[in-house]
Z-matrix of the N, CA and C atoms (Angstrom, degrees):
N
C 1 1.452
C 2 1.498 1 109.24
N 3 1.356 2 116.20 1 -48.83
C 4 1.429 3 122.01 2 -176.62
C 5 1.613 4 109.99 3 -59.00
N 6 1.302 5 114.01 4 -54.59
C 7 1.468 6 119.46 5 177.87
C 8 1.508 7 112.63 6 -59.02
N 9 1.418 8 118.17 7 -34.75
C 10 1.442 9 118.08 8 177.45
C 11 1.478 10 112.90 9 -68.41
N 12 1.335 11 116.70 10 -39.56
C 13 1.483 12 119.71 11 176.96
C 14 1.486 13 111.87 12 -61.03
N 15 1.371 14 117.43 13 -42.02
C 16 1.458 15 117.37 14 -178.86
C 17 1.519 16 110.34 15 -66.41
N 18 1.268 17 117.86 16 -39.25
C 19 1.527 18 123.35 17 -179.96
C 20 1.501 19 109.26 18 -62.54
N 21 1.334 20 114.40 19 -49.26
C 22 1.455 21 119.33 20 178.82
C 23 1.505 22 112.86 21 -56.30
N 24 1.416 23 114.54 22 -45.69
C 25 1.443 24 118.56 23 179.98
C 26 1.529 25 113.38 24 -62.24
N 27 1.318 26 117.06 25 -42.46
C 28 1.495 27 123.15 26 179.11
C 29 1.487 28 111.24 27 -70.22
N 30 1.311 29 117.49 28 -21.56
C 31 1.478 30 122.42 29 178.75
C 32 1.542 31 112.29 30 -68.40
N 33 1.397 32 115.05 31 -16.25
C 34 1.436 33 118.57 32 -179.37
C 35 1.543 34 115.39 33 108.71
N 36 1.291 35 118.49 34 12.08
C 37 1.483 36 120.69 35 177.69
C 38 1.559 37 108.92 36 -71.63
N 39 1.372 38 112.97 37 134.65
C 40 1.462 39 116.15 38 -176.48
C 41 1.498 40 115.04 39 -58.66
N 42 1.269 41 117.01 40 151.04
C 43 1.478 42 124.31 41 -176.59
C 44 1.600 43 111.40 42 -61.40
N 45 1.289 44 112.26 43 -40.89
C 46 1.517 45 119.28 44 -174.32
C 47 1.509 46 109.12 45 -59.25
N 48 1.312 47 117.01 46 -32.06
C 49 1.520 48 119.06 47 -178.57
C 50 1.510 49 108.46 48 -66.73
N 51 1.348 50 117.58 49 -37.33
C 52 1.486 51 120.03 50 179.16
C 53 1.572 52 108.40 51 -69.24
N 54 1.360 53 117.29 52 -39.00
C 55 1.420 54 120.63 53 -178.55
C 56 1.583 55 109.32 54 -63.57
N 57 1.329 56 117.09 55 -43.00
C 58 1.372 57 119.36 56 -178.64
C 59 1.593 58 113.39 57 -69.07
N 60 1.304 59 112.18 58 -37.86
C 61 1.464 60 115.64 59 176.57
C 62 1.508 61 111.09 60 -67.39
N 63 1.352 62 118.87 61 -37.92
C 64 1.427 63 123.73 62 176.57
C 65 1.577 64 112.47 63 -61.37
N 66 1.358 65 111.57 64 -42.14
C 67 1.472 66 117.83 65 174.52
C 68 1.493 67 113.76 66 -60.43
N 69 1.299 68 114.96 67 -45.15
C 70 1.484 69 118.60 68 178.63
C 71 1.537 70 112.82 69 -62.40
N 72 1.390 71 114.04 70 -39.90
C 73 1.443 72 121.37 71 177.78
C 74 1.561 73 112.20 72 -61.11
N 75 1.305 74 114.73 73 -45.48
C 76 1.451 75 122.00 74 -179.73
C 77 1.557 76 109.82 75 -65.08
N 78 1.289 77 118.48 76 -42.66
C 79 1.437 78 123.10 77 175.35
C 80 1.517 79 115.05 78 -60.92
N 81 1.315 80 115.37 79 -30.20
C 82 1.502 81 120.55 80 -177.36
C 83 1.481 82 111.00 81 -94.68
N 84 1.304 83 123.93 82 4.64
C 85 1.414 84 125.85 83 179.96
C 86 1.527 85 114.20 84 -59.03
N 87 1.378 86 118.06 85 -42.13
C 88 1.444 87 115.81 86 177.24
C 89 1.545 88 114.30 87 -62.21
N 90 1.380 89 116.05 88 -35.00
C 91 1.415 90 118.91 89 178.79
C 92 1.558 91 107.80 90 -70.79
N 93 1.348 92 119.66 91 -42.71
C 94 1.433 93 120.90 92 179.23
C 95 1.474 94 111.89 93 -63.20
N 96 1.290 95 120.93 94 -33.74
C 97 1.429 96 123.48 95 178.79
C 98 1.583 97 112.86 96 -56.63
N 99 1.321 98 113.03 97 -42.43
C 100 1.485 99 117.68 98 -179.84
C 101 1.465 100 111.61 99 -80.57
N 102 1.309 101 119.39 100 -5.83
C 103 1.506 102 122.17 101 171.92
C 104 1.544 103 112.86 102 -84.37
N 105 1.280 104 113.22 103 -17.74
C 106 1.535 105 118.82 104 -176.84
C 107 1.513 106 108.65 105 -74.37
N 108 1.353 107 114.92 106 151.06
C 109 1.435 108 119.14 107 173.72
C 110 1.519 109 108.13 108 -72.50
N 111 1.349 110 115.50 109 166.91
C 112 1.449 111 120.32 110 -175.54
C 113 1.510 112 109.30 111 -64.82
N 114 1.329 113 118.72 112 -39.26
C 115 1.482 114 119.76 113 -177.10
C 116 1.543 115 110.06 114 -70.28
N 117 1.288 116 117.61 115 -29.39
C 118 1.463 117 121.98 116 175.52
C 119 1.529 118 111.77 117 -69.31
N 120 1.304 119 114.80 118 -40.31
C 121 1.499 120 119.62 119 175.64
C 122 1.508 121 112.08 120 -63.58
N 123 1.349 122 113.76 121 -39.15
C 124 1.405 123 122.92 122 -178.82
C 125 1.530 124 112.62 123 -62.76
N 126 1.395 125 112.31 124 -39.58
C 127 1.466 126 118.40 125 178.22
C 128 1.488 127 111.26 126 -60.40
N 129 1.349 128 116.49 127 -43.95
C 130 1.452 129 119.23 128 179.41
C 131 1.499 130 113.63 129 -67.41
N 132 1.329 131 118.00 130 -37.85
C 133 1.455 132 122.24 131 177.95
C 134 1.535 133 109.72 132 -66.05
N 135 1.326 134 115.78 133 -41.37
C 136 1.518 135 120.09 134 -179.51
C 137 1.469 136 110.00 135 -67.62
N 138 1.405 137 116.02 136 -35.33
C 139 1.452 138 116.50 137 176.75
C 140 1.488 139 111.88 138 -63.78
N 141 1.243 140 119.86 139 -35.81
C 142 1.499 141 125.33 140 176.61
C 143 1.573 142 110.27 141 -70.30
N 144 1.289 143 116.66 142 -32.43
C 145 1.474 144 120.79 143 -175.67
C 146 1.595 145 108.19 144 -149.24
N 147 1.311 146 118.63 145 85.26
C 148 1.451 147 119.72 146 -174.63
C 149 1.564 148 113.08 147 -61.76
N 150 1.301 149 116.10 148 -23.02
C 151 1.471 150 118.58 149 -178.69
C 152 1.565 151 112.01 150 -77.53
N 153 1.349 152 115.37 151 -1.71
C 154 1.461 153 118.17 152 -178.17
C 155 1.509 154 111.43 153 -67.04
N 156 1.248 155 115.70 154 -34.15
C 157 1.535 156 119.10 155 -178.24
C 158 1.575 157 106.57 156 -145.53
N 159 1.292 158 122.16 157 66.48
C 160 1.491 159 124.29 158 -171.08
C 161 1.506 160 112.37 159 -66.24
N 162 1.300 161 120.38 160 -20.92
C 163 1.473 162 120.54 161 -172.63
C 164 1.610 163 109.50 162 -96.86
N 165 1.305 164 115.99 163 -15.33
C 166 1.473 165 116.60 164 -178.35
C 167 1.539 166 111.10 165 -126.58
N 168 1.341 167 119.18 166 -86.51
C 169 1.534 168 120.70 167 -175.90
C 170 1.507 169 111.82 168 -65.68
N 171 1.361 170 116.34 169 -34.65
C 172 1.464 171 118.60 170 179.85
C 173 1.510 172 116.68 171 -90.15
N 174 1.289 173 117.09 172 4.06
C 175 1.502 174 122.60 173 -174.43
C 176 1.511 175 109.87 174 -67.58
N 177 1.319 176 118.32 175 -44.59
C 178 1.407 177 119.79 176 -178.87
C 179 1.498 178 114.09 177 -54.62
N 180 1.345 179 113.86 178 -53.01
C 181 1.481 180 119.31 179 -175.45
C 182 1.517 181 110.47 180 -67.20
N 183 1.346 182 120.01 181 -42.69
C 184 1.383 183 122.93 182 176.81
C 185 1.505 184 115.71 183 -55.58
N 186 1.390 185 117.76 184 -49.56
C 187 1.406 186 120.98 185 171.83
C 188 1.504 187 118.34 186 -63.77
N 189 1.336 188 114.67 187 -31.80
C 190 1.453 189 118.88 188 175.72
C 191 1.542 190 112.25 189 -66.21
N 192 1.341 191 116.59 190 -41.58
C 193 1.458 192 118.98 191 177.00
C 194 1.503 193 113.34 192 -67.86
N 195 1.331 194 118.73 193 -30.77
C 196 1.445 195 122.30 194 174.51
C 197 1.543 196 110.59 195 -66.20
N 198 1.316 197 115.52 196 -45.53
C 199 1.424 198 119.60 197 -179.11
C 200 1.541 199 110.68 198 -67.33
N 201 1.281 200 116.54 199 -41.03
C 202 1.547 201 117.83 200 175.45
C 203 1.500 202 113.66 201 -59.27
N 204 1.294 203 115.28 202 -42.95
C 205 1.445 204 119.31 203 -178.19
C 206 1.447 205 113.79 204 -72.93
N 207 1.333 206 117.40 205 -34.61
C 208 1.497 207 120.31 206 176.98
C 209 1.510 208 116.35 207 -66.98
N 210 1.341 209 115.41 208 -24.17
C 211 1.401 210 120.18 209 177.95
C 212 1.511 211 115.39 210 -63.97
N 213 1.332 212 116.68 211 -27.35
C 214 1.420 213 124.71 212 179.23
C 215 1.544 214 111.94 213 60.56
N 216 1.384 215 115.02 214 -148.07
C 217 1.416 216 119.12 215 -177.52
C 218 1.477 217 116.74 216 -82.78
N 219 1.337 218 115.12 217 -42.43
C 220 1.481 219 122.10 218 179.29
C 221 1.531 220 116.42 219 -97.20
N 222 1.311 221 118.65 220 -17.80
C 223 1.412 222 126.00 221 -176.53
C 224 1.512 223 113.25 222 87.50
N 225 1.340 224 116.42 223 177.02
C 226 1.424 225 124.06 224 -177.72
C 227 1.507 226 113.24 225 -90.82
N 228 1.329 227 117.29 226 -13.56
C 229 1.412 228 121.82 227 -172.07
C 230 1.513 229 115.90 228 103.15
N 231 1.338 230 112.01 229 159.14
C 232 1.460 231 114.77 230 -175.49
C 233 1.509 232 112.09 231 -66.18
N 234 1.372 233 116.66 232 131.90
C 235 1.442 234 127.34 233 -179.16
C 236 1.580 235 109.48 234 60.94
N 237 1.314 236 116.88 235 24.63
C 238 1.530 237 119.14 236 176.88
C 239 1.452 238 112.35 237 -109.17
N 240 1.305 239 121.47 238 4.14
C 241 1.493 240 125.24 239 -177.63
C 242 1.441 241 110.49 240 -68.27
N 243 1.336 242 119.95 241 121.39
C 244 1.417 243 123.39 242 -179.55
C 245 1.584 244 114.65 243 -78.21
N 246 1.244 245 116.43 244 -40.27
C 247 1.469 246 120.76 245 179.65
C 248 1.545 247 111.19 246 -63.04
N 249 1.350 248 114.90 247 -41.62
C 250 1.494 249 118.90 248 -174.51
C 251 1.568 250 108.26 249 -80.76
N 252 1.335 251 119.30 250 -48.14
C 253 1.407 252 120.95 251 -171.05
C 254 1.532 253 114.21 252 -80.79
N 255 1.314 254 115.87 253 -11.97
C 256 1.453 255 121.10 254 175.88
C 257 1.530 256 108.09 255 -100.58
N 258 1.326 257 116.85 256 12.72
C 259 1.477 258 124.84 257 172.70
C 260 1.566 259 113.59 258 61.81
N 261 1.368 260 114.57 259 28.16
C 262 1.437 261 115.10 260 168.56
C 263 1.547 262 110.76 261 -78.29
N 264 1.319 263 116.72 262 -32.55
C 265 1.374 264 121.46 263 -175.65
C 266 1.566 265 110.01 264 -89.99
N 267 1.368 266 119.43 265 114.64
C 268 1.527 267 115.54 266 -176.48
C 269 1.501 268 110.55 267 -82.63
N 270 1.317 269 116.91 268 158.99
C 271 1.448 270 125.88 269 177.49
C 272 1.587 271 111.21 270 50.62
N 273 1.316 272 112.52 271 46.51
C 274 1.459 273 116.10 272 -175.21
C 275 1.539 274 114.07 273 -73.18
N 276 1.358 275 113.30 274 -20.14
C 277 1.516 276 117.12 275 -178.54
C 278 1.526 277 112.42 276 -90.62
N 279 1.349 278 120.07 277 -6.20
C 280 1.389 279 124.86 278 -174.53
C 281 1.543 280 111.80 279 -122.92
N 282 1.377 281 113.38 280 -93.66
C 283 1.457 282 119.07 281 -174.95
C 284 1.542 283 111.96 282 -66.21
N 285 1.276 284 117.89 283 -34.68
C 286 1.501 285 124.60 284 -171.58
C 287 1.487 286 111.67 285 -104.87
N 288 1.307 287 120.08 286 22.20
C 289 1.495 288 124.61 287 179.16
C 290 1.528 289 109.68 288 -59.11
N 291 1.321 290 116.50 289 -37.94
C 292 1.476 291 119.18 290 -177.67
C 293 1.511 292 111.27 291 -64.35
N 294 1.374 293 114.74 292 -40.37
C 295 1.424 294 119.28 293 176.39
C 296 1.602 295 112.25 294 -57.57
N 297 1.329 296 113.30 295 -51.40
C 298 1.454 297 116.05 296 177.69
C 299 1.557 298 113.70 297 -58.96
N 300 1.319 299 117.75 298 -37.15
C 301 1.423 300 124.61 299 178.76
C 302 1.533 301 108.29 300 -60.20
N 303 1.379 302 114.12 301 -48.88
C 304 1.498 303 118.98 302 -177.29
C 305 1.503 304 112.06 303 -67.10
N 306 1.333 305 116.01 304 -34.16
C 307 1.479 306 116.49 305 -179.52
C 308 1.484 307 110.49 306 -66.70
N 309 1.358 308 117.62 307 -36.46
C 310 1.508 309 122.91 308 -175.52
C 311 1.542 310 110.26 309 -82.80
N 312 1.323 311 119.27 310 -33.99
C 313 1.465 312 121.07 311 -172.65
C 314 1.598 313 113.21 312 -119.42
N 315 1.314 314 113.36 313 0.71
C 316 1.413 315 117.21 314 170.86
C 317 1.573 316 116.27 315 69.65
N 318 1.318 317 115.93 316 -166.88
C 319 1.379 318 120.87 317 -178.73
C 320 1.506 319 112.08 318 -66.08
N 321 1.296 320 115.56 319 -36.27
C 322 1.465 321 120.36 320 -179.52
C 323 1.583 322 109.12 321 -62.93
N 324 1.286 323 117.58 322 -44.47
C 325 1.460 324 121.09 323 175.40
C 326 1.473 325 114.35 324 -62.44
N 327 1.378 326 115.28 325 -41.54
C 328 1.544 327 118.05 326 -178.78
C 329 1.537 328 109.26 327 -65.79
N 330 1.343 329 117.46 328 -39.69
C 331 1.476 330 118.72 329 -179.51
C 332 1.566 331 109.48 330 -67.37
N 333 1.305 332 115.40 331 -39.06
C 334 1.507 333 117.23 332 178.65
C 335 1.473 334 108.90 333 -65.75
N 336 1.261 335 120.87 334 -41.18
C 337 1.520 336 121.98 335 -177.22
C 338 1.581 337 105.99 336 -68.22
N 339 1.297 338 120.56 337 -43.43
C 340 1.443 339 122.40 338 179.84
C 341 1.497 340 109.71 339 -66.18
N 342 1.377 341 119.49 340 -33.94
C 343 1.422 342 118.21 341 175.63
C 344 1.495 343 114.45 342 -66.74
N 345 1.392 344 115.22 343 -34.94
C 346 1.487 345 117.04 344 176.13
C 347 1.572 346 111.12 345 -63.69
N 348 1.370 347 114.21 346 -41.89
C 349 1.434 348 118.98 347 175.17
C 350 1.515 349 112.45 348 -59.62
N 351 1.323 350 114.73 349 -44.01
C 352 1.516 351 117.99 350 -179.78
C 353 1.516 352 112.56 351 -62.75
N 354 1.373 353 114.76 352 -39.87
C 355 1.452 354 120.35 353 177.11
C 356 1.556 355 112.41 354 -61.72
N 357 1.283 356 113.53 355 -43.37
C 358 1.463 357 119.06 356 179.23
C 359 1.607 358 113.29 357 -64.08
N 360 1.376 359 112.94 358 -40.82
C 361 1.422 360 117.37 359 178.28
C 362 1.495 361 111.62 360 -69.35
N 363 1.344 362 120.33 361 -37.62
C 364 1.432 363 121.82 362 178.96
C 365 1.539 364 110.07 363 -64.03
N 366 1.300 365 116.90 364 -38.47
C 367 1.455 366 122.66 365 177.79
C 368 1.553 367 108.26 366 -60.79
N 369 1.382 368 117.72 367 -44.99
C 370 1.419 369 119.63 368 176.72
C 371 1.489 370 115.13 369 -55.36
N 372 1.386 371 114.33 370 -44.68
C 373 1.483 372 119.05 371 -178.42
C 374 1.582 373 111.65 372 -72.24
N 375 1.293 374 117.23 373 -30.09
C 376 1.433 375 121.63 374 179.06
C 377 1.536 376 109.82 375 -68.15
N 378 1.369 377 115.41 376 -39.56
C 379 1.454 378 120.73 377 174.88
C 380 1.514 379 109.91 378 -64.15
N 381 1.321 380 114.88 379 -40.45
C 382 1.514 381 118.61 380 179.86
C 383 1.477 382 110.38 381 -61.11
N 384 1.312 383 117.46 382 -47.69
C 385 1.447 384 124.12 383 -176.90
C 386 1.535 385 113.04 384 -63.26
N 387 1.371 386 115.49 385 -30.78
C 388 1.460 387 119.91 386 -179.88
C 389 1.537 388 113.81 387 -87.15
N 390 1.354 389 112.37 388 -8.56
C 391 1.520 390 114.74 389 -178.42
C 392 1.502 391 112.45 390 -66.69
N 393 1.309 392 115.50 391 147.17
C 394 1.523 393 119.86 392 178.79
C 395 1.534 394 110.21 393 -89.81
N 396 1.362 395 115.88 394 -42.01
C 397 1.463 396 120.09 395 -173.78
C 398 1.540 397 109.65 396 -85.83
N 399 1.288 398 115.81 397 146.97
C 400 1.483 399 122.97 398 -178.95
C 401 1.526 400 109.54 399 -63.74
N 402 1.333 401 117.33 400 -44.17
C 403 1.464 402 120.69 401 -178.68
C 404 1.512 403 110.19 402 -60.02
N 405 1.301 404 118.97 403 -45.84
C 406 1.419 405 123.30 404 -179.12
C 407 1.561 406 113.09 405 -63.55
N 408 1.318 407 115.10 406 -38.55
C 409 1.429 408 122.81 407 177.22
C 410 1.513 409 109.58 408 -65.39
N 411 1.321 410 118.98 409 -50.25
C 412 1.474 411 124.53 410 179.71
C 413 1.506 412 112.08 411 -62.75
N 414 1.390 413 116.41 412 -39.83
C 415 1.459 414 120.47 413 179.85
C 416 1.529 415 110.68 414 -63.77
N 417 1.319 416 115.57 415 -49.36
C 418 1.445 417 120.91 416 -177.59
C 419 1.522 418 110.46 417 -62.56
N 420 1.358 419 116.31 418 -44.06
C 421 1.470 420 119.06 419 -177.46
C 422 1.546 421 108.10 420 -69.13
N 423 1.330 422 119.43 421 -40.49
C 424 1.468 423 118.05 422 175.97
C 425 1.538 424 116.50 423 -62.44
N 426 1.296 425 115.41 424 -40.77
C 427 1.447 426 119.89 425 176.53
C 428 1.607 427 111.78 426 -64.28
N 429 1.271 428 113.14 427 -40.28
C 430 1.472 429 118.21 428 176.63
C 431 1.463 430 113.05 429 -65.27
N 432 1.326 431 115.04 430 -40.43
C 433 1.531 432 119.99 431 178.01
C 434 1.553 433 110.89 432 -68.67
N 435 1.308 434 114.99 433 -37.72
C 436 1.485 435 117.06 434 175.19
C 437 1.495 436 113.06 435 -67.02
N 438 1.282 437 118.29 436 -38.44
C 439 1.464 438 123.49 437 175.52
C 440 1.532 439 109.13 438 -59.97
N 441 1.322 440 116.45 439 -49.83
C 442 1.458 441 122.88 440 179.52
C 443 1.515 442 110.34 441 -57.29
N 444 1.361 443 117.27 442 -42.29
C 445 1.447 444 121.16 443 -176.99
C 446 1.507 445 107.93 444 -66.99
N 447 1.291 446 121.32 445 -42.71
C 448 1.403 447 123.54 446 178.27
C 449 1.548 448 114.29 447 -57.88
N 450 1.337 449 112.37 448 -47.41
C 451 1.537 450 119.13 449 177.78
C 452 1.502 451 109.39 450 -63.28
N 453 1.367 452 116.88 451 -50.42
C 454 1.442 453 121.21 452 -173.06
C 455 1.570 454 111.20 453 -63.04
N 456 1.325 455 116.94 454 -44.86
C 457 1.485 456 120.50 455 -177.40
C 458 1.573 457 108.81 456 -69.52
N 459 1.320 458 118.44 457 -42.51
C 460 1.481 459 120.14 458 -178.77
C 461 1.490 460 112.35 459 -63.79
N 462 1.392 461 116.83 460 -49.12
C 463 1.438 462 117.85 461 179.05
C 464 1.541 463 115.58 462 -66.46
N 465 1.375 464 112.31 463 -35.29
C 466 1.469 465 117.32 464 178.57
C 467 1.508 466 110.72 465 -71.24
N 468 1.273 467 119.59 466 -31.29
C 469 1.466 468 124.66 467 179.71
C 470 1.530 469 110.23 468 -67.47
N 471 1.285 470 117.34 469 -47.19
C 472 1.469 471 119.32 470 -177.18
C 473 1.581 472 112.47 471 -75.02
N 474 1.365 473 116.14 472 -16.16
C 475 1.451 474 118.72 473 173.62
C 476 1.553 475 113.19 474 -92.80
N 477 1.280 476 114.15 475 -2.54
C 478 1.485 477 117.64 476 177.83
C 479 1.479 478 117.29 477 84.82
N 480 1.358 479 120.05 478 7.14
C 481 1.460 480 122.66 479 177.74
C 482 1.490 481 114.58 480 -92.92
N 483 1.387 482 116.07 481 -2.97
C 484 1.410 483 121.58 482 174.22
C 485 1.518 484 109.71 483 -137.64
N 486 1.327 485 120.97 484 157.13
C 487 1.433 486 120.61 485 178.65
C 488 1.570 487 110.53 486 -68.64
N 489 1.389 488 112.77 487 151.71
C 490 1.504 489 119.21 488 -178.25
C 491 1.541 490 109.93 489 -72.04
N 492 1.284 491 117.53 490 117.87
C 493 1.470 492 125.35 491 -179.99
C 494 1.527 493 106.04 492 -132.08
N 495 1.289 494 116.28 493 163.94
C 496 1.498 495 118.84 494 -178.29
C 497 1.527 496 111.73 495 -90.49
N 498 1.312 497 115.29 496 63.64
C 499 1.473 498 116.60 497 176.49
C 500 1.518 499 108.71 498 -106.80
N 501 1.315 500 117.08 499 123.03
C 502 1.487 501 120.97 500 -176.61
C 503 1.565 502 111.95 501 -76.32
N 504 1.278 503 117.97 502 159.60
C 505 1.460 504 124.11 503 175.74
C 506 1.592 505 105.23 504 -93.06
N 507 1.338 506 115.87 505 118.80
C 508 1.442 507 117.61 506 -169.87
C 509 1.541 508 112.27 507 -62.68
N 510 1.336 509 113.70 508 138.31
C 511 1.476 510 126.39 509 178.11
C 512 1.494 511 110.21 510 63.44
N 513 1.295 512 120.26 511 11.90
C 514 1.522 513 123.78 512 175.79
C 515 1.477 514 112.31 513 -126.56
N 516 1.270 515 119.82 514 -41.64
C 517 1.483 516 121.54 515 -179.13
C 518 1.493 517 112.66 516 -69.28
N 519 1.376 518 118.49 517 138.06
C 520 1.404 519 122.96 518 176.54
C 521 1.544 520 109.59 519 -67.68
N 522 1.317 521 118.08 520 136.01
C 523 1.439 522 123.59 521 179.19
C 524 1.462 523 111.80 522 148.49
N 525 1.341 524 116.86 523 124.82
C 526 1.448 525 122.13 524 -176.10
C 527 1.525 526 112.69 525 -69.69
N 528 1.341 527 120.82 526 -39.52
C 529 1.414 528 121.63 527 -179.03
C 530 1.543 529 113.05 528 -63.19
N 531 1.360 530 116.36 529 -47.56
C 532 1.383 531 123.84 530 178.60
C 533 1.494 532 112.41 531 -57.42
N 534 1.342 533 117.64 532 -47.61
C 535 1.409 534 123.25 533 179.49
C 536 1.579 535 109.18 534 -65.84
N 537 1.200 536 118.97 535 -45.25
C 538 1.507 537 122.68 536 177.93
C 539 1.490 538 112.54 537 -56.78
N 540 1.303 539 117.75 538 -48.50
C 541 1.462 540 119.16 539 -179.57
C 542 1.542 541 114.38 540 -68.03
N 543 1.344 542 114.99 541 -36.55
C 544 1.436 543 118.57 542 177.93
C 545 1.544 544 110.13 543 -66.58
N 546 1.264 545 115.37 544 -45.09
C 547 1.535 546 118.60 545 -177.88
C 548 1.527 547 108.02 546 -67.22
N 549 1.313 548 115.84 547 -34.39
C 550 1.524 549 118.27 548 177.45
C 551 1.483 550 109.59 549 -64.43
N 552 1.321 551 117.75 550 -40.87
C 553 1.427 552 122.20 551 -177.54
C 554 1.554 553 110.50 552 -68.08
N 555 1.312 554 113.94 553 -42.19
C 556 1.540 555 117.76 554 175.87
C 557 1.540 556 110.69 555 -63.19
N 558 1.328 557 115.33 556 -34.76
C 559 1.526 558 118.14 557 175.31
C 560 1.543 559 110.15 558 -63.00
N 561 1.313 560 119.53 559 -40.31
C 562 1.416 561 119.48 560 174.84
C 563 1.429 562 115.59 561 -63.69
N 564 1.334 563 118.52 562 -36.44
C 565 1.453 564 123.44 563 175.96
C 566 1.486 565 109.64 564 -64.86
N 567 1.383 566 118.19 565 -46.07
C 568 1.447 567 119.77 566 176.34
C 569 1.443 568 115.86 567 -58.79
N 570 1.368 569 114.77 568 -35.86
C 571 1.441 570 117.94 569 176.60
C 572 1.505 571 112.52 570 -66.00
N 573 1.366 572 113.38 571 -37.69
C 574 1.490 573 114.44 572 175.74
C 575 1.514 574 113.24 573 -64.57
N 576 1.352 575 113.76 574 -37.00
C 577 1.479 576 119.27 575 179.99
C 578 1.579 577 108.97 576 -64.46
N 579 1.336 578 117.66 577 -40.69
C 580 1.424 579 121.99 578 177.44
C 581 1.525 580 112.13 579 -58.07
N 582 1.329 581 116.39 580 -41.03
C 583 1.423 582 122.69 581 178.61
C 584 1.458 583 111.78 582 -62.75
N 585 1.361 584 116.68 583 -41.39
C 586 1.518 585 119.75 584 177.53
C 587 1.479 586 110.99 585 -67.34
N 588 1.359 587 116.89 586 -41.73
C 589 1.485 588 116.94 587 -179.76
C 590 1.528 589 110.81 588 -65.56
N 591 1.280 590 120.75 589 -34.73
C 592 1.460 591 123.58 590 178.98
C 593 1.503 592 107.94 591 -65.42
N 594 1.369 593 119.48 592 -37.88
C 595 1.446 594 122.24 593 -175.91
C 596 1.565 595 108.03 594 -67.63
N 597 1.412 596 116.34 595 -41.09
C 598 1.479 597 117.85 596 -179.75
C 599 1.392 598 112.46 597 -71.34
N 600 1.362 599 121.52 598 -26.31
C 601 1.465 600 125.06 599 -177.34
C 602 1.541 601 110.86 600 -75.87
N 603 1.349 602 116.56 601 -23.81
C 604 1.485 603 116.58 602 -177.28
C 605 1.535 604 109.73 603 -76.39
């Protein structure tokens, strides 16, 4: 949905249409709330107040914050994280891989990893800006926006500033489907880059 909105906006759709759609969405939030399952409602309530259910719905976020804080500036070292390797931190190999990484490599490692992601996304957008065809430009921008969304939601989720959802961290979280789709997307970007290089070489 996020990537689709970005692509539609860059396609030239007027801003007032987005404002009207946003107003309708906000007005329908009470109806949407009652359409959610009970566990989905609980995730949102726990996001607003993690202490509401610290042993069940709020357990993930609470343990994630403990692990993030215990890593400190330099981290505890590779394979030395207590929260993750003593199984206090759930889903450490998938949704909460960033937390385990921060516990072992600290704030320095987290900034380095986020810097790599930022470099990759900047390259995506540079390729999009250099593209000649509209489809290539929108495709590259959409993939870059989707990549940003994945990183932003996953890191925000483990830090407690966003609700816990099953969004993987690209190229880090364990899972064949996630890795396959991310690599497929990067392949499309590289294909677009090859087209740009061929245009400049002629």
